[in-house]
DRENNU-401824 format. One line per 5 residues: number of its first residue (from 1); their letters; for each residue x, z, y of C-alpha. Coordinates in steps of 0.2 Angstrom, whole numbers, plus 2048, in hexadecimal, padded with zeros to 3 digits. Example, Ala and Ser with C-alpha at 12.3 -4.5 7.8 and 13.67 -1.06 7.14 Angstrom:
1 = as = 83E/827/7EA ~ 844/824/7FB;
***
This chain:
1 = mdfgq = 6C8/AF2/2C8 ~ 6CA/AF7/2B6 ~ 6D5/AEF/2A8 ~ 6C7/AE3/2A3 ~ 6C5/ADC/2B4;
6 = llymr = 6D7/ADA/2B5 ~ 6D7/ACE/2A6 ~ 6CD/AC2/2B1 ~ 6DE/ABE/2B8 ~ 6E6/ABC/2A7;
11 = heiil = 6EE/AAB/2AA ~ 6F6/AB0/2BA ~ 6FC/AC1/2B4 ~ 704/ABA/2A5 ~ 70C/AAC/2AF;
16 = saial = 712/AB9/2BC ~ 71A/AC3/2AE ~ 723/AB4/2A7 ~ 72A/AB0/2B8 ~ 730/AC1/2BA;
21 = ivlil = 739/ABF/2A9 ~ 741/AAF/2AF ~ 749/AB9/2BE ~ 74F/AC7/2B2 ~ 757/ABB/2A6;
26 = eisis = 75F/AB2/2B4 ~ 767/AC2/2BA ~ 76C/AC8/2A8 ~ 773/AB7/2A1 ~ 782/AAF/2A8;
31 = nknie = 782/A9D/2AD ~ 78C/A98/29E ~ 77E/A9D/293 ~ 76F/A9A/29E ~ 769/A8C/293;
36 = kiipv = 764/A99/286 ~ 755/A9E/290 ~ 74D/A8D/28D ~ 746/A91/27B ~ 742/AA3/281;
41 = ltvlf = 738/A9D/290 ~ 730/A8F/286 ~ 72A/A9B/278 ~ 723/AA7/286 ~ 719/A99/28E;
46 = finti = 713/A94/27D ~ 70D/AA5/27A ~ 705/AA5/28B ~ 6FC/A94/287 ~ 6F5/A9C/277;
51 = agffp = 6F0/AAC/27F ~ 6E5/AA1/28B ~ 6D9/A9D/27D ~ 6D5/AAE/279 ~ 6C3/AB3/27E;
56 = vetgs = 6C2/ABD/28E ~ 6B3/AC3/299 ~ 6AF/AB9/2A8 ~ 6AC/AC0/2BA ~ 6B3/AC1/2CB;
61 = lfggm = 6C0/ACB/2D5 ~ 6C4/ACF/2E7 ~ 6B2/ACE/2ED ~ 6AF/ABD/2E5 ~ 6C0/AB5/2EB;
66 = ykttg = 6C6/AB3/2DA ~ 6BA/AAD/2CC ~ 6BC/AAB/2B9 ~ 6B0/AA0/2AF ~ 6B0/A97/29F;
71 = itilm = 6B5/A86/2A7 ~ 6C2/A8D/2B2 ~ 6CB/A95/2A3 ~ 6CA/A84/29A ~ 6D2/A7C/2A9;
76 = kniln = 6E0/A88/2A9 ~ 6E3/A86/297 ~ 6E4/A73/299 ~ 6F1/A75/2A6 ~ 6FA/A82/29B;
81 = igvli = 6FB/A75/28D ~ 701/A68/299 ~ 70F/A73/2A1 ~ 714/A78/28F ~ 717/A66/28B;
86 = vliqs = 720/A63/29B ~ 72C/A72/298 ~ 72F/A6C/286 ~ 733/A5B/28C ~ 73E/A62/29A;
91 = agwlk = 74A/A6B/28E ~ 756/A5D/28B ~ 757/A58/29D ~ 75A/A6A/2A3 ~ 769/A6B/296;
96 = snftg = 771/A5B/29B ~ 76F/A5D/2AE ~ 770/A70/2B1 ~ 77A/A78/2A4 ~ 784/A86/2AB;
101 = ssnig = 778/A87/2BA ~ 76B/A93/2BF ~ 760/A84/2C3 ~ 759/A85/2B1 ~ 751/A96/2B5;
106 = gyffi = 74C/A90/2C6 ~ 743/A81/2BE ~ 738/A8C/2B3 ~ 735/A98/2C1 ~ 72F/A8A/2CD;
111 = vissl = 724/A82/2C0 ~ 71C/A92/2BB ~ 719/A97/2CE ~ 711/A86/2D1 ~ 706/A89/2C2;
116 = igmdf = 701/A9A/2C8 ~ 6FB/A92/2D9 ~ 6F1/A85/2CF ~ 6E8/A93/2C5 ~ 6E4/A9D/2D5;
121 = missg = 6DD/A8D/2DD ~ 6D2/A89/2CE ~ 6CB/A9B/2CD ~ 6C8/A9C/2E0 ~ 6B7/AA0/2E6;
126 = nflmf = 6BD/AA1/2F8 ~ 6C6/A94/303 ~ 6D4/AA0/308 ~ 6D8/AA3/2F5 ~ 6D6/A90/2F2;
131 = yigie = 6E3/A8C/301 ~ 6EF/A99/2FB ~ 6EE/A92/2E9 ~ 6F1/A80/2EF ~ 700/A84/2FA;
136 = latip = 708/A8F/2EC ~ 705/A80/2E0 ~ 70C/A73/2EC ~ 71B/A7A/2F5 ~ 725/A7D/2E5;
141 = laalv = 723/A6B/2E0 ~ 72E/A65/2EE ~ 73C/A6F/2E7 ~ 739/A68/2D6 ~ 739/A56/2DC;
146 = asekl = 749/A59/2E6 ~ 752/A62/2D8 ~ 75F/A55/2D4 ~ 768/A59/2E4 ~ 776/A4C/2E2;
151 = kersa = 76A/A3D/2E1 ~ 764/A37/2F2 ~ 753/A30/2EC ~ 74F/A41/2E5 ~ 752/A4A/2F6;
156 = eagvk = 748/A3C/2FE ~ 73A/A3E/2F2 ~ 739/A51/2F6 ~ 738/A4E/308 ~ 72A/A41/306;
161 = lilsa = 721/A4D/2FB ~ 722/A5C/307 ~ 71D/A51/316 ~ 70E/A4A/30D ~ 709/A5B/307;
166 = alssg = 70B/A63/318 ~ 6FF/A55/31F ~ 6F2/A57/311 ~ 6F3/A6A/313 ~ 6F0/A69/326;
171 = illyg = 6E1/A5D/323 ~ 6DA/A69/316 ~ 6DC/A78/321 ~ 6D3/A70/32F ~ 6C5/A6C/324;
176 = islly = 6C4/A7E/31E ~ 6C4/A84/330 ~ 6B5/A79/334 ~ 6AC/A80/326 ~ 6B0/A92/32B;
181 = gtngs = 6AB/A8E/33D ~ 69A/A87/338 ~ 696/A94/32A ~ 69F/AA4/32F ~ 6A5/AA6/31D;
186 = lyfdn = 6B3/A9F/311 ~ 6AA/AA3/301 ~ 6A5/A94/2F7 ~ 693/A9C/2F3 ~ 68F/AA1/305;
191 = iassf = 694/A8F/30B ~ 68A/A86/2FE ~ 67B/A91/301 ~ 67B/A8E/314 ~ 682/A7C/315;
196 = qnnsl = 678/A74/323 ~ 67E/A62/321 ~ 683/A60/333 ~ 690/A55/33A ~ 69E/A63/33B;
201 = qmlaf = 69B/A68/329 ~ 69B/A56/324 ~ 6AC/A54/32D ~ 6B2/A63/324 ~ 6AE/A5B/313;
206 = ifift = 6B7/A4B/318 ~ 6C7/A55/31D ~ 6C6/A60/30D ~ 6C3/A51/302 ~ 6D2/A48/30A;
211 = giafk = 6DE/A57/308 ~ 6DA/A57/2F5 ~ 6DA/A44/2F4 ~ 6ED/A45/2F9 ~ 6F0/A50/2EA;
216 = isivp = 6E7/A45/2DE ~ 6EF/A35/2E5 ~ 6DE/A2D/2E9 ~ 6DF/A1D/2F4 ~ 6E2/A1C/302;
221 = fhlwt = 6EB/A2D/301 ~ 6F7/A27/2F4 ~ 706/A20/2FD ~ 712/A2E/2FA ~ 70F/A2D/2E7;
226 = advye = 71A/A1F/2E1 ~ 729/A23/2EB ~ 728/A36/2E6 ~ 726/A32/2D4 ~ 734/A25/2D4;
231 = gapvn = 740/A31/2DD ~ 73C/A41/2D3 ~ 744/A45/2C2 ~ 738/A3E/2B4 ~ 733/A4F/2AE;
236 = itsfl = 72E/A54/2BF ~ 725/A43/2C1 ~ 71B/A47/2B2 ~ 716/A59/2B9 ~ 710/A51/2C9;
241 = svisk = 707/A43/2C0 ~ 6FE/A4E/2B4 ~ 6FE/A61/2B9 ~ 6FD/A60/2CC ~ 6F0/A52/2CC;
246 = gsaaf = 6E6/A5A/2BE ~ 6E5/A6A/2C7 ~ 6DF/A61/2D7 ~ 6D2/A58/2CE ~ 6CC/A68/2C6;
251 = illil = 6C9/A70/2D7 ~ 6C1/A61/2DE ~ 6B5/A62/2D0 ~ 6B1/A74/2D4 ~ 6AF/A71/2E7;
256 = lftvf = 6A4/A62/2E5 ~ 699/A6B/2D9 ~ 697/A7B/2E2 ~ 69C/A7B/2F5 ~ 696/A69/2F8;
261 = kgieg = 688/A68/2EB ~ 67C/A66/2FA ~ 683/A56/300 ~ 684/A4D/2EF ~ 67E/A3D/2F6;
266 = twnsv = 68C/A3D/303 ~ 69A/A40/2F7 ~ 693/A34/2EB ~ 695/A26/2F7 ~ 6A7/A2C/2FB;
271 = lyfvs = 6AB/A2D/2E9 ~ 6A4/A1C/2E6 ~ 6AF/A14/2F3 ~ 6BF/A1D/2EF ~ 6BD/A1A/2DC;
276 = vltmt = 6BC/A07/2DE ~ 6CA/A07/2EB ~ 6D6/A12/2E0 ~ 6D3/A09/2D0 ~ 6D5/9F8/2D7;
281 = ignlf = 6E5/9FC/2E2 ~ 6ED/A06/2D5 ~ 6EB/9F9/2C8 ~ 6F1/9EA/2D3 ~ 700/9F4/2D9;
286 = airqk = 704/9F9/2C7 ~ 705/9E7/2C1 ~ 713/9E4/2CE ~ 71F/9F2/2C9 ~ 72F/9F0/2C0;
291 = nikrf = 735/A03/2C0 ~ 72C/A0C/2B2 ~ 729/A1C/2BD ~ 721/A12/2CB ~ 717/A09/2BE;
296 = lafss = 711/A19/2B7 ~ 70E/A20/2C9 ~ 702/A11/2CD ~ 6FA/A13/2BC ~ 6F7/A25/2C0;
301 = iaqag = 6EF/A20/2D0 ~ 6E4/A14/2C7 ~ 6DF/A21/2BA ~ 6DA/A2D/2C9 ~ 6CE/A1F/2CE;
306 = fiplg = 6C4/A22/2BE ~ 6C1/A35/2C1 ~ 6B3/A32/2CE ~ 6A9/A29/2C1 ~ 6A6/A3A/2B9;
311 = iiggs = 6A3/A43/2C9 ~ 697/A37/2D1 ~ 685/A3C/2CE ~ 689/A4E/2CD ~ 684/A50/2BA;
316 = aigfs = 689/A5C/2AD ~ 68F/A4F/2A1 ~ 699/A47/2AF ~ 6A2/A58/2B3 ~ 6A6/A5A/2A0;
321 = svvyf = 6AC/A47/29F ~ 6B9/A4A/2AD ~ 6C0/A5A/2A5 ~ 6C1/A50/294 ~ 6C9/A41/29D;
326 = lliyl = 6D6/A4C/2A5 ~ 6DA/A55/294 ~ 6DD/A44/28C ~ 6E6/A3D/29B ~ 6F2/A4C/29A;
331 = fsnlg = 6F8/A47/288 ~ 6F8/A35/28C ~ 702/A35/29C ~ 70E/A43/296 ~ 711/A38/286;
336 = afgvv = 716/A29/291 ~ 721/A34/29D ~ 729/A3C/28E ~ 72F/A2C/287 ~ 735/A27/299;
341 = aaisn = 73E/A37/29B ~ 747/A36/28A ~ 74D/A24/28E ~ 752/A28/2A0 ~ 75B/A38/29C;
346 = atgre = 765/A30/28E ~ 768/A1F/296 ~ 763/A1F/2A8 ~ 758/A10/2A6 ~ 747/A10/2AF;
351 = nidey = 743/9FD/2B1 ~ 735/9F6/2A6 ~ 740/9E6/2A2 ~ 74D/9F2/29A ~ 73F/9F7/28D;
356 = nglys = 740/9E6/285 ~ 743/9E8/273 ~ 742/9FB/273 ~ 739/9FB/263 ~ 748/9F4/25A;
361 = tnkgl = 752/A03/25E ~ 746/A11/262 ~ 737/A0F/257 ~ 730/A21/259 ~ 731/A20/26C;
366 = slvmm = 729/A0F/26D ~ 71B/A14/262 ~ 717/A24/26D ~ 718/A19/27D ~ 70C/A0D/275;
371 = lslfs = 700/A1A/270 ~ 701/A22/281 ~ 6FE/A11/28A ~ 6F0/A0D/27F ~ 6E7/A1D/283;
376 = lagip = 6EA/A1B/295 ~ 6E2/A09/293 ~ 6D3/A10/28A ~ 6D6/A06/27A ~ 6CD/A0D/26A;
381 = pvagf = 6CF/A17/260 ~ 6DB/A21/26A ~ 6D5/A30/275 ~ 6D5/A26/285 ~ 6C7/A1B/27F;
386 = fskff = 6BC/A2A/27D ~ 6C0/A32/28E ~ 6BC/A21/297 ~ 6AC/A1F/28D ~ 6A5/A2F/292;
391 = lftsa = 6AA/A2C/2A4 ~ 6A1/A1B/2A4 ~ 692/A22/29B ~ 690/A30/2A8 ~ 691/A24/2B6;
396 = akqgy = 685/A18/2AE ~ 678/A26/2AA ~ 678/A29/2BD ~ 674/A16/2C0 ~ 685/A11/2C7;
401 = yllvf = 686/A01/2BC ~ 690/9F7/2C9 ~ 69D/A05/2CA ~ 69E/A05/2B7 ~ 6A0/9F2/2B7;
406 = ialin = 6AE/9F3/2C4 ~ 6B7/A01/2BA ~ 6B6/9F6/2AA ~ 6BE/9E8/2B3 ~ 6CC/9F4/2B9;
411 = atisl = 6CE/9FB/2A8 ~ 6D1/9E9/2A2 ~ 6DE/9E6/2AF ~ 6E7/9F6/2AA ~ 6E7/9F0/298;
416 = yyyll = 6F0/9E1/29E ~ 6FF/9EA/2A6 ~ 6FF/9F8/299 ~ 701/9EA/28C ~ 710/9E3/296;
421 = vvkam = 71A/9F2/292 ~ 714/9F2/280 ~ 719/9E0/27F ~ 72A/9E4/286 ~ 72D/9F1/279;
426 = finkn = 727/9E8/26A ~ 728/9D5/26D ~ 734/9D1/27B ~ 746/9CD/275 ~ 755/9D6/27C;
431 = empig = 767/9D2/277 ~ 76C/9E3/27D ~ 75D/9EF/27B ~ 75E/A01/27F ~ 768/A09/272;
436 = pvknd = 761/A17/266 ~ 75C/A26/270 ~ 761/A37/267 ~ 753/A43/26C ~ 754/A55/26A;
441 = aytkl = 748/A60/261 ~ 73F/A64/271 ~ 73C/A52/276 ~ 736/A4E/265 ~ 72A/A5D/265;
446 = gliic = 723/A58/276 ~ 720/A46/271 ~ 718/A4B/260 ~ 70C/A57/269 ~ 707/A49/275;
451 = aigii = 704/A3C/267 ~ 6FA/A48/25D ~ 6EF/A4C/26C ~ 6ED/A39/270 ~ 6E7/A36/25E;
456 = aigfa = 6DD/A45/25A ~ 6D4/A4B/269 ~ 6C9/A3B/26A ~ 6C2/A3E/259 ~ 6C0/A50/25B;
461 = giifd = 6AE/A50/263 ~ 6AD/A62/262 ~ 6B9/A63/271 ~ 6AE/A59/27C ~ 69F/A63/276;
466 = yinsl = 6A9/A73/27A ~ 6AD/A6D/28C ~ 69B/A68/28E ~ 695/A79/289 ~ 69F/A81/297;
471 = tfgik = 699/A76/2A5 ~ 699/A7E/2B5 ~ 687/A84/2B5 ~ 682/A72/2BB ~ 670/A6D/2B8;
***
C-alpha cells in the first residue's frame, strides 16, 4: 500500500490524529485550564471538515473490505459538517457543566470515535468491516447519553440505549451470519452477484434491515427513541437525531442499492409499509407531546418516514434525493436543537408551553426556531420544501402515487404541530416568558450556520446536481 492508497482513508486518519491530540492535551493541561482545549479542538475539526472536500482518488483497500467512492466521500463530508455544528453548539454546555473536569476532553474523544466508526461503516465493502464500524459508532453513544452522571434520567437513557443497541446488533449479526452461511462470503459484491433469493437469504435481509431500522428509528423499531432523546443532554440528543440517524440511513442506501439490488421488488414492498407506518405514527405521537425534546424525537421519527420515498423504486434520482434530504435535514434539525439547547442550558426549561411569548424576549432564537420548523415542515421557500419535493417527485416517477398522497397528508399533519410551536413563540401571551438568553459566540455561530444552510441550500441547485453526478453507479 503506497501513500496514494493510504489517502483513501483520509477521513479516518485525520480523525484518528485529532483523537490522539485530545488524549495528549488531556495529559498536558490541568483540569483547571481544560476548557481551553475547546477552541483548539473545534478549529482542528473545522480543518478536518475543510480537508474532506479536497479531491482525492477513489479505490479500495484490504482486498475490497474498504472502499472509497465519490458518494461515500460526500456522505462523510455531510457527517463532518453536522458534527462540527454539534461541537460548536456544545461549547457553552461543556463550559457550564464540566469546567475543571476531564469530561470535556472525553466528550470530544467519544464524539470523534463514534464518527470514525460511522466513516468505516459507510466505506465498508464487507460485512465484517460494516459490523465493526457500526459497533464503534454505537457503543460510545451510550457514554454520551449518560454523561450527566448526577441526573437519573440521563443514566436511565444510557441504559435504554445500550440495551436497544445490543438487541439491534444481535439481530443484525444473525442476519449477516445467514448471508455468510448461504453465500460463503462477507463481501458485498460477491453476495450481490450470487444472491439466490431463497428463504434463508430473504430472512437474512429482514434481519439486517431490522437491525439498521433500529438505528434510524423506523416504526415499529422506534420505541427507544423518545425516552433516550428526553433523558440525554440536548446536545447529545441532536447528535443522535442527526449524525447517528444520518449515517445509518446512508449505509442502508448503500446496502439496498448494492447487496440487495437483486430483490428490489421485496424491499420496495417493505419500504412502502414502513414509510406509511413511520410517517403516520411519528406525526400522531408528535402532536401529543408537551416536552420539546420528545416533540422533536417524534418529529425525527416522522421525518425518517419520508426517506423511503426516495429509496423505493431503486432509481438514481431517488438515491440523490435521499442524500440531499439528509443534508437539509441536518441543518434544519440542528437549528431546532440548537435553540432548545440554548434555552435548556440557560434556564432548564424544556416544555413547549414555556415557549409562550418567546419572541418578545428572544427574537433571534425564535426566528431560527421558526426557520428550522418551517424547513422540517417543507414550507417554501426554505430548503426543506425542495428536499421533500425531490423525494415526492422520485416516488411519483416510479408510479407510487398513493404513497406520495399519504406522504402529502402526513406533511400537512406535521405542518399543524410545527405551527403550534411557532404560535407559542410568536402569538401566545405569557406574563412570565423565558427571560433573555445570553448566548456565547459558539452558540451564535452554530445557529447562524444552520440558518444560512436552511435558506441557501434550497436555492443552490448546483448542490443537488453535484449529488446527482456522484450517484452510486445506479442505472
